[in-house]
C-alpha positions, 0 to 999 in steps of 0.5 A: 260732402265735398264742398263744391268751388264751383264759381257762382259766374260758371258755365256749367256747361263749360267741360273742366279739365284737371291738368296733372303737371309742374313737375320741377323748378330746376329746369326750365324745360320741366317748367316749360311743360305746363304752359305749354299744355296750358296754352294749347287747353286756352287756344283750341278749348277756350270755354272750358275751365283748367285747374292745375294740380301740380307737384312742384311750381315754387321758384317764383314758378306761379307767379309765373303761371298766374301772371300769363293765365290769368283764369287758370285755376289751382288745386294746391292744398289736400282739401283743393286737390280733394275738391277739384276731384269732385269738381272736374269732369276729366284728368289730362297728364301733362307732357313728362317723360313718363307716365311722372303722376303715374299714383295720383292717375291711380287715384283719379281712376280708384276714386272718381270712375270718371276719365282720363288722358296721358298728354304726350310723354316719352315710354321705355317700360311698362308694369302692371298697373301703368298698362292698366293705366293705359289701357283704360284711357280715353286716348295716350299721346306719346311725343316720339315715335319708339315710345308708341311702337313700344306701347304697341309691341308690349299690348297696350289696347287703349283705343287713341294711341297716338303722336302727339309733340312734347308739350313745350311746343306750346310755351309761349310765355314771355319776358321781355323786359328781362331778357331784353335788358340782359341783352342790352347788358351783353351786347347781344343784338337781336338775330345776329347770335347764337345759344349753345347749351352744355350738358352732363350725362347725368343731371348731378341732382346732388348737387343743385338740391345741396344732398350727400351722393348715394352710390348711384350719384357716385357711378353716374359722377365717374360717367360724367366725368369720363365723358365731359370732355368728348362731348362738349368738346365738338360745341367748342369748335363749333363756338369756334367756327361760327365766332371766327367765319360768321359776324356771329357771337355766342351765348352760352346759357343754362337749361337746368340750375346745375349748367351755368357751372357746367358752360364756363368749365367745359365751352367758355374757359377752354376757348380760344382767346379770340374766340372767347371775344364774341362769347356770352356765359350767362352766370345766373339760372333763368326762368322759362320767360326769360327764356323764351324771351331771349331764344326768340331773339337769338338767330338760333340755338344749338347744344346737348339738351333737348325742352330749348330746342324745342321752345324754339322750335314752337316760337319758330327758330332753329334749333339743332339737338346733340344726343346721348345714350343716356337720355331718353327717346325723346330727341328722337322726336325731332325726326318726327316733326321733319329734323331729323338732319339737326339731330346728332347722336353724340355716340356716333362718330360719324354724327359727332363729325357734321356738328360744326358744319351743321351750326355754321351753316344755320349761323351763315342761312339764317333765312333759310334755316327759319324757314326749315324750323317754320316748316316743322314747326306747321307740322307741330301745330297741325299735331296739336290741333288734331290732339286738341280735338280729340281731347275736346270730344272726350270732354264734352257735355 
C-alpha cells in the first residue's frame, strides 16, 4: 500500500493537482513553462495543492522555483512519484512544444484511472496512442490555432479543445538584484535599450551537451551554416538603424546556452565600430528570473526566438518575433493574440524587408508599442482566466 504524503494541516477538500512539466534547463523558455503555469494555478486556484513532477530542474532551477513558490510540492524520487499518483486528483500536462510527457500521461491514465488535461501545447503529429490520450482528456488546450485545427482535422474527440496561450506568458519570477547589477555594469539605462536574441535554424544540442555529432546533427549543422548569415543580417541592420537613429542602445542576449557564441559571431562582431559603441553583448547564460528582470527594464525585444517575446508580452513589454520553417507552428500564436504585424517569416523576402522599420518604429515610439503590447496581454490574461476556470471545474470536489 502506498503511504500518503498528505500533511496534517492539509485541507482535505482542496483539489490536488500533479503538474508534469520542466522539460529541460538549457533554455530559459523551456524553464519558463513551469513557473508560468504554477503562477496561473496559484492565482486562479488558490486553494489547490500543487505538486510538480519534473523532467529536469537542475542548473539551479529547483532553487529558483522553491524561492518563488514556497508552497509548491515536488515529486522528485520514484517513491515521491508513487505517492503523488496516490494523493493527487488530477494530472495536468504542462505547456510545451508537443505532448512531451506522452508516456507519463499514459502511465497515469493506466495506473490511476483519474482525470487529466493537457495545457497549451503545439501539435504537429498524431499517432494512435497520443490520439487516445487526447480523446480521453478532460480538456486539451493548444497554444496556436494551427495545432487546434490539426487536432480537429485528424478526428480528436476531446470534449473541450480550445486555444490557450503558452504557459510562459504567466512567468513573473524575478532576480532584480542580478539584473540591476548587470545593467549598471553594462551602462544600460532602464527604458533606453532594446534586447535582441540570435538563433540558428536548429539548436546545436550536440554542442550544448558536449556530445559527438550524429549524421542527423551533421545535416542540421550544414543547414545552420547555410542560413546563419541570411537570418542574422536583417537583425544587424535593425541594430544599426536603432543605434544610429535613436537614443536607444541594444543588448544582445541568449535564450539558450548556445546563443552567447552565436550572438557574438553573428550579431556583435560584424557590426560597424560606431554601432558597436551602443551595443552590449552578454557573454554568460542566465536563468529565467534574471532574464525577465532584464526584459521588464527594456523598451522591447526582437529576434529569432519565441519564449523571450512570450515572457515580454506577459509582462507588458513589446516584442517582435522573427521565425522560420524549422520552428514549430508556435510562432503563429502571435497572430492568435493580435500581434500579427509583429511576426515575420525569415523565409518570406517581403517579411524580411519590413523587420528594420518595425523595430525602428518600436524604438521611436516606445509608449505606442507598450500600448500595443498591453492590448495583447489583456487578451492573453482573458484566455488564462477562461482556461483556468475549465481546470477548476474539472478538479472541483
